[in-house]
Backbone as ProteinMPNN parsed JSONL, in Angstrom:
{"seq_chain_A": "MMILNAVVTTAGTFTGPTYQLREPAGHGPPMFLGFQETFTYGSGGTTVDVYVQTSFDGGVTWCDAIHFAQLALASARFVAAVGEAGLGPAVAATDGTLAVNTVTAGMFGSWWRVYLGRD", "coords_chain_A": {"N_chain_A": [[-36.361, 38.466, -26.146], [-39.487, 39.016, -24.675], [-42.07, 36.918, -24.002], [-44.278, 36.741, -22.437], [-45.417, 38.613, -19.732], [-46.89, 38.728, -16.856], [-49.257, 39.427, -14.221], [-50.896, 37.479, -12.139], [-53.784, 37.051, -10.416], [-55.928, 35.43, -9.715], [-57.393, 32.174, -9.66], [-57.251, 30.054, -12.572], [-56.89, 29.724, -16.195], [-54.586, 31.052, -18.481], [-53.389, 32.719, -21.361], [-50.589, 34.018, -23.217], [-49.624, 36.61, -25.578], [-49.287, 35.725, -29.082], [-46.312, 34.687, -30.868], [-44.48, 34.903, -33.845], [-42.11, 32.956, -35.505], [-39.731, 33.988, -37.96], [-38.06, 33.377, -40.939], [-34.906, 34.835, -41.314], [-33.647, 37.019, -43.857], [-31.336, 35.537, -46.025], [-30.39, 33.766, -44.215], [-30.726, 30.579, -42.494], [-33.533, 28.993, -40.975], [-34.148, 29.31, -37.398], [-32.666, 26.876, -35.22], [-32.851, 26.145, -32.59], [-34.428, 27.188, -29.63], [-34.195, 29.134, -26.747], [-35.588, 29.384, -23.461], [-36.465, 31.27, -20.561], [-37.904, 31.093, -17.47], [-39.105, 33.268, -15.184], [-40.331, 33.481, -11.964], [-42.164, 35.236, -9.638], [-43.288, 35.007, -6.445], [-46.341, 36.112, -5.184], [-48.931, 36.237, -3.511], [-51.422, 34.025, -2.178], [-53.28, 31.216, -3.718], [-52.146, 27.96, -4.782], [-50.539, 26.44, -6.674], [-48.644, 27.051, -9.763], [-48.704, 26.363, -13.139], [-46.553, 26.54, -15.87], [-46.462, 26.511, -19.375], [-44.68, 26.404, -22.372], [-45.742, 26.777, -25.605], [-46.265, 25.614, -28.908], [-47.304, 26.019, -32.35], [-48.284, 24.442, -35.292], [-49.989, 25.119, -37.221], [-50.609, 27.772, -37.591], [-51.709, 28.735, -35.311], [-54.145, 27.6, -34.814], [-54.431, 25.165, -33.473], [-52.627, 24.17, -30.503], [-49.521, 22.903, -29.138], [-47.855, 21.396, -26.414], [-44.55, 22.32, -25.838], [-42.653, 22.769, -23.792], [-42.991, 22.129, -20.345], [-42.534, 23.751, -17.526], [-40.952, 23.227, -14.315], [-43.263, 22.639, -11.694], [-44.658, 25.414, -10.032], [-44.78, 26.729, -6.738], [-45.19, 28.05, -3.573], [-43.035, 29.847, -3.656], [-40.542, 32.022, -4.911], [-38.905, 31.54, -8.111], [-36.609, 30.434, -10.663], [-36.191, 29.177, -13.908], [-34.695, 27.474, -16.714], [-34.987, 26.388, -20.066], [-34.625, 24.609, -23.21], [-35.688, 24.178, -26.551], [-35.516, 22.379, -29.529], [-35.275, 21.808, -33.148], [-35.748, 18.571, -34.329], [-35.168, 15.427, -35.577], [-36.131, 13.223, -34.366], [-37.417, 9.967, -33.333], [-39.696, 7.957, -31.536], [-42.843, 9.151, -32.89], [-44.531, 11.706, -30.864], [-47.264, 12.384, -28.63], [-49.41, 15.126, -29.166], [-49.854, 17.366, -26.929], [-51.904, 19.612, -25.05], [-51.628, 21.657, -22.688], [-51.234, 19.6, -20.923], [-48.806, 18.25, -20.733], [-46.339, 16.382, -19.036], [-44.997, 17.409, -15.855], [-42.099, 19.411, -15.676], [-40.827, 18.833, -18.174], [-39.495, 18.607, -21.486], [-40.27, 18.512, -24.824], [-38.708, 16.963, -27.334], [-38.127, 18.181, -30.613], [-40.582, 19.351, -30.97], [-41.437, 21.857, -32.531], [-42.72, 24.387, -33.937], [-43.777, 27.171, -36.11], [-45.132, 29.171, -34.696], [-45.53, 30.559, -31.452], [-46.311, 30.679, -27.861], [-47.123, 31.434, -24.452], [-48.7, 29.454, -21.991], [-50.582, 29.345, -19.171], [-51.451, 27.967, -16.005], [-53.276, 28.423, -12.936], [-53.841, 27.392, -9.616]], "CA_chain_A": [[-37.706, 38.901, -26.272], [-40.344, 38.582, -23.549], [-43.415, 36.589, -24.606], [-45.358, 36.901, -21.381], [-45.09, 39.238, -18.445], [-48.232, 38.776, -16.288], [-49.616, 39.308, -12.791], [-52.03, 36.543, -12.06], [-54.25, 37.194, -9.034], [-56.988, 34.545, -9.588], [-57.124, 30.871, -10.282], [-57.726, 29.918, -13.969], [-55.904, 29.524, -17.191], [-54.23, 32.304, -19.159], [-52.431, 32.672, -22.462], [-49.913, 35.132, -23.55], [-49.764, 36.791, -27.012], [-48.514, 34.779, -29.921], [-45.117, 35.196, -31.496], [-44.231, 34.039, -35.032], [-40.754, 32.923, -35.971], [-39.624, 34.167, -39.344], [-36.698, 33.167, -41.429], [-34.2, 35.994, -41.728], [-33.082, 36.965, -45.25], [-29.935, 35.057, -46.154], [-30.067, 32.802, -43.089], [-31.693, 29.55, -42.311], [-34.433, 29.227, -39.794], [-33.529, 28.962, -36.101], [-32.743, 25.477, -34.868], [-33.099, 26.049, -31.119], [-34.92, 28.419, -28.79], [-34.07, 29.038, -25.255], [-36.626, 30.047, -22.688], [-36.236, 31.409, -19.127], [-39.073, 31.397, -16.698], [-38.864, 33.875, -13.746], [-41.597, 33.488, -11.213], [-42.089, 35.919, -8.402], [-44.495, 34.699, -5.783], [-46.953, 37.236, -4.578], [-49.763, 35.687, -2.361], [-52.527, 33.209, -2.511], [-53.055, 30.124, -4.635], [-51.256, 26.848, -4.418], [-49.449, 26.119, -7.675], [-48.77, 27.662, -11.058], [-48.036, 25.526, -14.21], [-46.212, 27.279, -17.07], [-46.131, 25.798, -20.535], [-44.325, 27.119, -23.633], [-46.454, 26.062, -26.582], [-45.956, 25.957, -30.301], [-48.369, 25.72, -33.282], [-47.832, 24.022, -36.591], [-51.053, 25.418, -38.083], [-50.959, 29.166, -37.586], [-52.399, 29.032, -34.098], [-55.501, 26.918, -34.676], [-54.155, 24.227, -32.343], [-51.339, 24.375, -29.789], [-48.859, 21.726, -28.621], [-46.827, 21.714, -25.389], [-43.139, 22.105, -26.055], [-42.06, 22.754, -22.45], [-43.766, 22.373, -19.109], [-41.57, 23.96, -16.509], [-41.249, 22.633, -12.954], [-44.477, 23.232, -11.144], [-44.327, 26.445, -9.05], [-45.633, 26.76, -5.585], [-45.276, 29.235, -2.804], [-41.705, 30.436, -3.54], [-40.048, 32.549, -6.172], [-38.007, 30.56, -8.819], [-36.175, 30.741, -12.043], [-35.834, 27.929, -14.628], [-34.292, 27.661, -18.062], [-35.156, 25.236, -20.941], [-34.459, 24.866, -24.57], [-36.304, 23.189, -27.421], [-34.926, 22.507, -30.853], [-35.778, 20.984, -34.22], [-35.135, 17.222, -34.173], [-35.798, 14.367, -36.41], [-36.113, 12.059, -33.478], [-38.681, 9.222, -33.228], [-40.94, 7.816, -32.293], [-43.758, 10.331, -32.753], [-45.047, 11.996, -29.56], [-48.581, 12.945, -28.606], [-49.444, 16.538, -29.225], [-50.723, 17.744, -25.723], [-52.262, 21.062, -24.915], [-51.813, 21.953, -21.305], [-51.194, 18.367, -20.124], [-47.503, 17.696, -20.727], [-45.798, 16.044, -17.651], [-44.293, 18.49, -15.231], [-40.657, 19.419, -15.785], [-40.594, 18.057, -19.391], [-39.19, 19.232, -22.764], [-40.578, 17.587, -25.911], [-37.773, 17.175, -28.469], [-38.706, 18.237, -31.95], [-41.906, 20.059, -30.968], [-40.917, 23.123, -32.967], [-43.481, 25.055, -34.999], [-43.384, 28.626, -36.258], [-45.899, 30.065, -33.792], [-45.162, 30.352, -30.027], [-46.991, 31.365, -26.866], [-47.091, 30.863, -23.109], [-49.977, 29.116, -21.438], [-50.245, 29.043, -17.717], [-52.691, 27.604, -15.144], [-53.068, 28.679, -11.512], [-54.815, 26.843, -8.756]], "C_chain_A": [[-38.491, 38.237, -25.062], [-41.697, 38.174, -24.217], [-44.519, 36.543, -23.613], [-44.769, 37.563, -20.139], [-46.499, 39.503, -17.803], [-48.245, 38.743, -14.837], [-50.901, 38.546, -12.772], [-52.57, 36.583, -10.647], [-55.38, 36.199, -8.764], [-56.702, 33.167, -10.136], [-57.834, 30.858, -11.674], [-56.624, 29.64, -14.881], [-55.729, 30.711, -18.037], [-53.284, 32.028, -20.274], [-51.863, 34.006, -22.839], [-50.153, 35.447, -25.046], [-48.966, 35.846, -27.796], [-47.262, 35.477, -30.531], [-44.705, 34.273, -32.706], [-42.722, 34.117, -35.341], [-40.728, 33.072, -37.517], [-38.189, 33.938, -39.755], [-36.022, 34.414, -41.934], [-33.663, 35.875, -43.115], [-31.598, 36.588, -45.164], [-29.452, 34.167, -45.046], [-30.995, 31.711, -43.108], [-32.535, 29.782, -41.101], [-33.667, 28.844, -38.504], [-33.739, 27.517, -35.784], [-33.031, 25.232, -33.502], [-33.624, 27.359, -30.583], [-34.751, 28.173, -27.373], [-35.108, 29.857, -24.607], [-36.257, 30.111, -21.233], [-37.588, 31.891, -18.484], [-38.659, 32.037, -15.491], [-40.141, 34.136, -13.098], [-41.297, 34.21, -9.933], [-43.412, 35.705, -7.697], [-45.039, 35.916, -4.982], [-47.749, 36.739, -3.257], [-50.856, 34.893, -2.904], [-52.248, 32.088, -3.479], [-52.208, 29.023, -4.125], [-50.191, 26.455, -5.419], [-49.784, 26.938, -8.963], [-48.001, 26.701, -12.075], [-47.849, 26.425, -15.416], [-45.783, 26.361, -18.206], [-45.647, 26.83, -21.596], [-44.925, 26.179, -24.745], [-46.124, 26.525, -27.992], [-47.096, 25.399, -31.206], [-47.792, 25.509, -34.694], [-48.907, 24.54, -37.623], [-51.573, 26.827, -37.967], [-51.741, 29.554, -36.354], [-53.766, 28.49, -33.858], [-55.42, 25.956, -33.536], [-52.817, 24.528, -31.725], [-50.865, 23.102, -29.143], [-47.82, 22.204, -27.584], [-45.418, 21.358, -25.853], [-42.338, 21.942, -24.703], [-43.142, 22.915, -21.378], [-42.775, 22.502, -18.016], [-41.883, 23.331, -15.203], [-42.407, 23.405, -12.331], [-44.113, 24.207, -9.992], [-45.348, 26.492, -7.922], [-45.571, 28.057, -4.863], [-43.85, 29.845, -2.598], [-41.335, 30.999, -4.955], [-39.004, 31.612, -6.769], [-37.627, 31.028, -10.154], [-35.696, 29.449, -12.679], [-35.483, 28.221, -16.064], [-34.474, 26.342, -18.807], [-34.973, 25.604, -22.348], [-35.189, 23.795, -25.373], [-35.726, 23.423, -28.813], [-35.585, 21.542, -31.922], [-34.997, 19.709, -34.12], [-35.849, 16.251, -35.049], [-35.852, 13.101, -35.642], [-37.407, 11.332, -33.558], [-38.657, 8.539, -31.915], [-41.735, 9.111, -32.142], [-44.335, 10.462, -31.282], [-46.449, 12.55, -29.663], [-48.468, 14.414, -28.514], [-50.401, 16.933, -28.0], [-50.927, 19.223, -25.635], [-52.626, 21.222, -23.396], [-51.787, 20.777, -20.449], [-49.9, 17.644, -20.109], [-46.974, 17.409, -19.245], [-44.967, 17.171, -17.174], [-42.795, 18.327, -15.458], [-40.134, 18.557, -17.056], [-40.359, 19.024, -20.535], [-39.511, 18.201, -23.87], [-39.599, 17.906, -27.095], [-38.451, 17.162, -29.81], [-39.992, 18.951, -32.028], [-41.587, 21.546, -31.225], [-41.647, 23.695, -34.138], [-43.049, 26.49, -35.203], [-44.079, 29.588, -35.436], [-45.62, 29.616, -32.308], [-46.068, 31.19, -29.098], [-46.754, 30.753, -25.566], [-48.464, 30.598, -22.646], [-49.681, 28.787, -20.012], [-51.617, 28.864, -17.013], [-52.338, 27.804, -13.727], [-54.197, 28.054, -10.734], [-55.006, 27.767, -7.628]], "O_chain_A": [[-38.195, 37.148, -24.57], [-42.348, 38.974, -24.888], [-45.662, 36.303, -24.003], [-43.763, 37.119, -19.586], [-47.191, 40.434, -18.213], [-47.38, 38.125, -14.216], [-51.894, 38.974, -13.36], [-51.859, 36.172, -9.73], [-55.789, 36.119, -7.606], [-55.84, 33.016, -11.003], [-58.837, 31.535, -11.9], [-55.513, 29.344, -14.444], [-56.729, 31.375, -18.31], [-52.427, 31.154, -20.139], [-52.558, 35.021, -22.792], [-50.806, 34.66, -25.73], [-48.054, 35.209, -27.27], [-47.213, 36.699, -30.668], [-44.607, 33.053, -32.573], [-42.147, 35.202, -35.426], [-41.496, 32.456, -38.257], [-37.244, 34.255, -39.032], [-36.501, 35.016, -42.895], [-33.264, 34.793, -43.543], [-30.783, 37.15, -44.432], [-28.267, 33.851, -44.945], [-32.054, 31.859, -43.717], [-32.268, 30.675, -40.297], [-32.661, 28.136, -38.555], [-34.811, 26.962, -36.023], [-33.462, 24.121, -33.195], [-33.29, 28.452, -31.04], [-35.12, 27.125, -26.844], [-35.491, 30.911, -25.116], [-35.778, 29.118, -20.685], [-38.236, 32.862, -18.876], [-37.887, 31.436, -14.743], [-40.963, 34.911, -13.587], [-40.345, 33.891, -9.22], [-44.478, 36.1, -8.17], [-44.328, 36.605, -4.251], [-47.265, 36.834, -2.13], [-51.209, 35.084, -4.068], [-51.144, 31.981, -4.013], [-51.586, 29.174, -3.074], [-49.056, 26.167, -5.04], [-50.895, 27.404, -9.214], [-46.85, 26.322, -11.861], [-48.805, 27.001, -15.935], [-44.875, 25.544, -18.052], [-46.148, 27.951, -21.68], [-44.642, 24.982, -24.793], [-45.756, 27.676, -28.222], [-47.757, 24.424, -30.846], [-46.961, 26.27, -35.19], [-48.687, 24.379, -38.823], [-52.753, 27.101, -38.19], [-52.381, 30.605, -36.342], [-54.456, 28.827, -32.896], [-56.31, 25.952, -32.686], [-51.95, 25.097, -32.387], [-51.667, 22.305, -28.655], [-47.07, 23.163, -27.768], [-45.145, 20.214, -26.215], [-41.477, 21.072, -24.568], [-44.064, 23.721, -21.502], [-42.202, 21.502, -17.583], [-43.025, 22.921, -14.993], [-42.508, 24.627, -12.429], [-43.349, 23.852, -9.094], [-46.554, 26.326, -8.106], [-45.865, 29.097, -5.452], [-43.519, 30.297, -1.502], [-41.769, 30.499, -5.993], [-38.283, 30.949, -6.024], [-38.252, 31.923, -10.723], [-34.905, 28.711, -12.091], [-35.986, 29.212, -16.593], [-34.158, 25.284, -18.264], [-35.134, 26.77, -22.71], [-35.298, 22.649, -24.938], [-35.482, 24.564, -29.206], [-36.329, 20.62, -31.588], [-33.792, 19.704, -33.873], [-37.068, 16.318, -35.203], [-35.644, 12.017, -36.188], [-38.436, 11.955, -33.821], [-37.631, 8.558, -31.236], [-41.369, 10.018, -31.395], [-44.575, 9.467, -30.598], [-46.8, 13.135, -30.688], [-47.556, 14.936, -27.872], [-51.621, 16.814, -28.113], [-50.114, 19.991, -26.148], [-53.742, 20.957, -22.949], [-52.261, 20.854, -19.315], [-49.817, 16.546, -19.559], [-47.214, 18.218, -18.349], [-44.296, 17.836, -17.962], [-42.285, 17.207, -15.431], [-39.208, 17.749, -16.98], [-40.93, 20.114, -20.572], [-39.01, 17.079, -23.794], [-39.676, 18.956, -27.732], [-39.24, 16.27, -30.121], [-40.484, 19.15, -33.139], [-41.483, 22.358, -30.306], [-41.211, 23.496, -35.272], [-42.105, 26.974, -34.579], [-43.701, 30.759, -35.427], [-45.501, 28.426, -32.019], [-46.534, 32.263, -29.481], [-46.229, 29.641, -25.505], [-49.353, 31.421, -22.868], [-48.726, 28.09, -19.669], [-52.656, 29.443, -17.328], [-51.248, 27.426, -13.297], [-55.363, 28.157, -11.116], [-55.815, 27.498, -6.74]]}, "name": "protein", "num_of_chains": 1, "seq": "MMILNAVVTTAGTFTGPTYQLREPAGHGPPMFLGFQETFTYGSGGTTVDVYVQTSFDGGVTWCDAIHFAQLALASARFVAAVGEAGLGPAVAATDGTLAVNTVTAGMFGSWWRVYLGRD"}
């Protein structure tokens, strides 16, 4: 499934549509999700930050699960996965501020979206 396919021509922040995970009949909920980011550089701007975010409250608030490597003036492709985990200690729920090139273990809600910022 593709959760964001966008052409961004100006600086700013953008969010993709939301996607809700649902438990299929007769099966347990998914334990891991894999994400692939494919970035094709066009022109202008200096950097693009792409976050995969999850929500535990139906989309009222969002938490960064993945912050891909910061993109600059070249095309690139990255892959990351996030899974349910009972790991501690608790981590801060960030919204667009997770450190670059980071995956937060256990940040796994039922709602998902992509958030990106372009300079």
